C-alpha positions in Angstrom: -0.4 0.3 -0.3 1.5 3.5 -0.9 1.9 5.2 1.7 3.5 8.8 -0.1 3.3 9.7 -4.0 5.9 8.2 -6.3 6.7 9.4 -9.9 9.7 7.6 -11.8 11.3 6.5 -8.6 14.9 4.8 -8.4 14.3 0.9 -7.1 16.9 1.7 -4.6 14.2 4.9 -3.4 11.5 2.6 -3.8 10.4 0.8 -0.7 10.7 4.8 0.9 7.3 5.2 -1.0 5.2 1.9 0.7 3.2 2.6 4.1 1.8 -0.8 4.6 2.1 -4.6 4.1 -1.4 -6.6 4.0 -2.6 -9.7 2.5 -5.8 -9.5 -0.8 -7.4 -12.2 -2.2 -7.3 -12.2 -6.1 -10.5 -13.3 -6.8 -11.6 -14.4 -10.1 -14.5 -16.1 -12.6 -13.1 -18.2 -15.1 -16.2 -18.4 -17.1 -15.9 -13.9 -17.9 -12.5 -14.1 -19.0 -13.5 -15.2 -22.6 -14.9 -11.1 -22.6 -12.2 -9.3 -21.1 -9.7 -9.7 -23.7 -6.6 -9.3 -21.3 -8.3 -6.9 -19.4 -9.7 -9.1 -16.1 -12.2 -6.2 -16.0 -15.3 -8.3 -15.9 -13.9 -11.8 -14.1 -11.9 -10.5 -11.3 -14.3 -6.9 -11.2 -16.9 -8.4 -9.3 -18.5 -6.6 -6.3 -16.8 -8.3 -3.1 -13.8 -9.5 -5.1 -10.3 -8.3 -4.1 -10.9 -8.1 0.0 -8.0 -6.7 1.7 -6.7 -7.0 5.4 -7.5 -7.7 8.3 -4.3 -5.7 9.8 -1.5 -3.5 7.7 2.7 -4.3 8.5 3.9 -1.2 8.5 6.9 -1.3 5.6 9.6 1.1 7.7 9.2 -2.1 10.5 10.0 -5.2 7.6 12.0 -6.5 5.2 10.8 -7.2 1.9 12.5 -9.9 1.3 11.6 -11.2 4.7 7.7 -12.2 4.4 5.5 -15.1 4.2 2.4 -15.7 2.6 0.0 -18.5 3.5 -3.5 -19.5 2.1 -6.0 -22.3 3.3 -8.8 -23.6 1.3 -11.5 -25.0 3.4 -8.7 -25.3 6.8 -5.8 -27.1 4.2 -2.5 -25.7 3.5 -2.7 -24.8 0.1 0.0 -21.9 -0.1 2.6 -21.1 1.7 6.0 -19.3 -0.2 8.3 -16.4 1.1 9.2 -13.0 -0.7 12.5 -14.5 -1.2 10.9 -16.3 -4.0 9.7 -13.2 -6.2 10.6 -12.6 -9.8 11.5 -9.3 -9.2 11.3 -7.6 -6.0 8.6 -5.8 -4.2 10.6 -2.0 -5.0 11.3 -3.3 -8.5 7.3 -3.6 -8.7 7.3 0.0 -7.1 9.4 1.5 -8.9 8.8 0.2 -12.0 4.8 1.1 -11.9 5.9 4.4 -11.2 7.8 5.4 -14.4 4.4 4.9 -15.8 2.2 6.2 -13.6 2.0 7.9 -10.7 1.6 6.6 -7.7 -1.0 8.0 -4.8 -0.8 7.4 -1.3 -3.4 4.7 -0.6 -2.9 2.7 -3.6 -2.7 -0.8 -2.8 -0.5 -2.5 -5.3 -1.0 -6.5 -6.1 2.3 -8.2 -6.2 1.3 -11.5 -7.8 0.5 -15.0 -5.9 2.7 -18.6 -5.7 2.1 -21.6 -6.6 -1.1 -23.8 -5.4 -4.1 -21.3 -6.1 -7.1 -23.4 -6.2 -10.7 -23.2 -7.8 -13.5 -22.2 -5.3 -17.2 -23.3 -4.8 -19.7 -21.4 -2.9 -19.4 -22.6 0.7 -16.1 -22.9 0.5 -13.9 -20.9 2.5 -10.8 -19.0 1.6 -7.8 -17.7 4.1 -4.8 -15.7 3.4 -2.3 -14.1 5.9 1.1 -12.2 5.6 4.0 -11.9 8.2 7.4 -11.9 8.5 9.3 -15.2 8.7 10.4 -15.1 11.9 6.9 -14.3 13.0 7.0 -10.9 14.7 4.5 -9.7 12.6 1.2 -10.5 10.9 -2.3 -9.2 9.1 -4.5 -11.7 10.7 -6.0 -14.4 8.3 -8.2 -12.4 5.3 -11.7 -14.4 5.9 -13.9 -15.0 2.3 -16.8 -17.4 2.4 -17.7 -18.5 -1.2 -21.5 -16.8 -2.1 -23.6 -18.3 -4.9 -25.5 -15.0 -6.5 -29.1 -14.6 -6.5 -29.7 -12.6 -9.1 -29.6 -13.1 -12.7 -27.3 -11.4 -15.4 -29.2 -9.1 -18.3 -30.4 -10.6 -21.2 -27.9 -8.3 -23.1 -24.0 -8.3 -22.6 -21.4 -10.6 -21.7 -23.0 -13.6 -20.1 -20.7 -16.6 -18.6 -19.5 -19.5 -21.1 -17.7 -22.5 -19.7 -15.1 -24.0 -22.1 -12.7 -26.3 -21.3 -9.6 -24.1 -22.3 -10.6 -22.3 -18.7 -11.7 -25.3 -17.2 -8.0 -26.2 -17.8 -6.3 -23.1 -16.5 -8.5 -22.5 -13.9 -7.6 -26.3 -12.5 -3.7 -26.2 -13.7 -4.4 -29.1 -16.4 -6.2 -31.2 -17.9 -6.3 -34.1 -15.4 -7.3 -31.5 -12.8 -10.2 -29.8 -14.8 -12.1 -33.6 -15.3 -13.7 -35.5 -17.6 -15.5 -32.5 -19.1 -12.2 -31.6 -20.5 -12.0 -30.7 -24.3 -10.2 -34.4 -25.1 -8.0 -36.6 -23.6 -4.4 -36.6 -23.7 -3.1 -38.9 -27.0 -2.2 -42.0 -26.0 1.4 -42.9 -26.3 0.5 -46.3 -27.4 -2.1 -44.8 -30.3 0.5 -42.0 -31.1 3.4 -44.4 -31.8 1.2 -46.3 -34.0 -0.3 -43.5 -36.6 3.5 -42.5 -36.1 4.1 -46.0 -37.8 1.3 -45.1 -40.6 2.0 -43.1 -43.9 -0.9 -40.5 -44.4 -1.1 -42.3 -47.5 -1.9 -45.4 -46.0 -3.9 -43.6 -43.3 -5.9 -41.7 -46.8 -7.2 -45.5 -47.7 -8.2 -46.7 -44.3 -10.4 -43.4 -43.5 -11.8 -43.4 -47.3 -13.0 -47.2 -46.5 -14.4 -46.0 -43.4 -16.8 -43.1 -45.2 -14.5 -40.6 -45.1 -13.3 -38.9 -48.2 -12.6 -35.4 -47.6 -10.5 -35.1 -44.6 -7.2 -34.2 -45.9 -6.1 -30.4 -45.2 -5.0 -29.2 -49.0 -2.8 -26.9 -50.8 -0.1 -26.3 -48.2 3.9 -26.9 -48.0 6.3 -27.5 -44.7 8.7 -26.0 -43.2 10.1 -29.5 -42.0 8.6 -32.1 -44.5 11.3 -34.3 -43.4 9.2 -34.5 -40.0 6.0 -36.8 -39.7 4.0 -35.6 -37.4 0.8 -36.7 -34.6 -1.6 -34.7 -32.6 -4.1 -33.8 -31.1 -5.9 -30.0 -33.1 -6.6 -27.1 -31.3 -8.2 -24.5 -33.7 -8.4 -20.6 -34.6 -10.6 -18.9 -36.8 -9.6 -15.3 -38.7 -12.9 -14.0 -40.3 -11.9 -11.3 -43.1 -11.2 -8.0 -41.8 -13.3 -5.0 -41.3 -12.3 -1.8 -39.7 -14.6 -1.3 -37.3 -14.3 -5.2 -35.7 -10.8 -5.0 -36.1 -11.0 -2.6 -33.4 -12.5 -4.1 -31.0 -11.0 -8.0 -31.8 -7.6 -7.0 -33.1 -5.7 -5.4 -30.4 -4.6 -6.5 -26.5 -5.1 -10.6 -26.1 -6.4 -11.6 -29.4 -7.7 -14.6 -30.4 -4.3 -15.5 -32.1 -2.4 -14.2 -28.6 -5.2 -16.8 -26.7 -4.8 -19.5 -28.8 -0.9 -19.6 -28.8 -0.5 -19.2 -25.3 -3.0 -22.2 -24.6 -1.8 -24.2 -26.8 -0.3 -27.5 -25.0 2.6 -30.2 -25.2 2.1 -32.4 -28.1 -1.2 -30.1 -29.9 -1.5 -28.5 -33.0 -3.0 -25.2 -33.8 -4.5 -25.1 -36.8 -5.7 -22.1 -38.3 -8.6 -20.8 -40.2 -7.6 -18.5 -42.6 -9.4 -19.0 -45.2 -6.7 -20.1 -47.8 -6.2 -16.1 -48.2 -2.4 -15.8 -49.2 -2.4 -11.6 -49.4 -0.3 -11.6 -45.5 0.7 -13.2 -42.8 -0.9 -15.4 -40.0 1.6 -16.3 -37.9 5.0 -14.6 -37.6 8.4 -15.7 -35.9 8.0 -14.0 -32.3 4.1 -16.4 -32.0 5.5 -19.4 -33.8 8.4 -19.9 -31.2 6.2 -19.0 -28.0 4.2 -22.1 -29.8 7.3 -24.0 -29.9 8.3 -23.1 -26.1 4.7 -24.4 -25.0 5.8 -27.7 -26.7 3.3 -27.7 -29.8 3.8 -30.1 -32.1 3.1 -28.3 -35.1 1.4 -25.2 -36.3 -1.2 -25.4 -39.7 -2.2 -22.6 -41.6 -4.1 -22.1 -45.1 -3.1 -18.5 -44.9 0.5 -17.0 -45.1 3.3 -17.0 -43.0 5.6 -13.6 -41.9 9.6 -14.1 -40.9 9.4 -16.8 -43.0 13.4 -17.8 -42.6 13.0 -17.7 -38.7 9.8 -19.4 -38.7 11.5 -22.3 -41.0 14.8 -22.4 -39.1 12.4 -23.7 -35.8 12.0 -27.1 -34.7 9.0 -26.9 -35.0 7.4 -27.6 -38.4 4.6 -24.6 -39.3 2.3 -26.1 -43.1 1.3 -22.6 -44.5 0.2 -21.8 -48.1 2.9 -19.2 -48.6 5.3 -16.5 -47.1 4.0 -13.1 -47.0 5.5 -10.0 -45.6 1.7 -8.0 -44.8 0.6 -8.2 -41.0 -2.8 -10.0 -40.7 -5.0 -7.1 -39.7 -4.5 -5.8 -43.5 -6.7 -8.6 -44.7 -7.8 -10.9 -40.6 -9.4 -10.5 -37.6 -8.6 -13.1 -35.1 -11.8 -14.1 -34.2 -12.8 -17.3 -32.1 -10.5 -20.7 -30.7 -11.7 -23.9 -29.9 -14.2 -23.9 -32.5 -15.2 -26.1 -35.4 -13.2 -24.6 -38.5 -12.1 -25.1 -42.2 -8.4 -25.3 -43.3 -7.7 -26.3 -46.6 -10.9 -27.7 -47.7 -11.3 -30.0 -44.5 -13.6 -29.4 -41.4 -11.4 -29.7 -38.4 -12.8 -29.9 -34.9 -11.0 -29.6 -31.2 -9.5 -32.4 -30.5 -9.1 -34.0 -33.7 -6.1 -35.9 -34.8 -3.8 -34.4 -37.0 -1.0 -36.6 -38.5 0.9 -34.5 -41.2 4.4 -36.1 -43.2 5.8 -35.6 -46.8 2.8 -36.3 -48.3 0.1 -34.2 -46.6 -2.1 -34.0 -43.5 -4.6 -36.0 -42.7 -7.8 -35.2 -39.9 -9.0 -38.2 -38.1 -12.0 -37.5 -36.3 -12.1 -37.3 -32.5 -13.0 -40.4 -31.0 -16.0 -40.3 -28.9 -14.8 -40.5 -25.1 -16.3 -43.8 -24.4 -13.4 -44.7 -27.0 -10.3 -43.3 -25.0 
């Protein structure tokens, strides 16, 4: 909590502008995140959210590197860590924020949370306590009881919407989210079998089963020597319209959400309508997908920064290189929905198999078959 105004202060001077430290609970509802576009306004801005307290610890009486935070969920300790593990110390946070805006007396900075954040349900009790590592100071426990709302949302504006991506991110993993997740992991045994079969063979077998239009056509590969097998995640672009690009093109848009949520072994498939006059992915986002463990990116549109993208270990399948940004022809619109790519329909959870002959889509099995 800021005690005196701070504007472009140094790291060395920043802590002197802090009056006190206390506990807070950064509550959020994941079923409204889709409407926030990265702002967290709806998902974290509800009445009663972000409680603070109950007591203040004087900043000048403590070492900011020797504070401890603990959280209990229904009496079970789920977080226990110290500020010694912070990536960015408190003073640096204050100094950094002050470069952009003036921090005023009474302003509160929430500094992040350690591992162990939980999903809470109506009736659950959450407790947070901050203190010094030697036990000399404590805020006491900040207690919050989760209550279910009693007033329905109006029939306009953003309403809560549950999707499997938000479930997975809320719980921390697909396994923890439970059986309602989008699609189960591709078993090692099935993956190994598919990696041993050429797409030409798969095409014949799928045709025998009545599936004739399950190839993604007309694309080239940065790594044609690779055989790739993975589960599909999807991203849809719509034709650019200036008024809609203003609302959907910037910030944490659908393109960035798709890249930032792709998981180990998954393949991001993009619908670009075969539009070749602009890029749909570039080197920075492709590298981000590779770091997250994506098996490949497939787009029936263009690729920017071709040389850099082609130099990645992760294969990218694309229509052609193009220097223009996506805003020239595209708006990133939605993720994890049914799309069309290269003349084929692709759904989240479909199995994608790609090699030098082409790209095949194997419709996702029903849950009973996994």
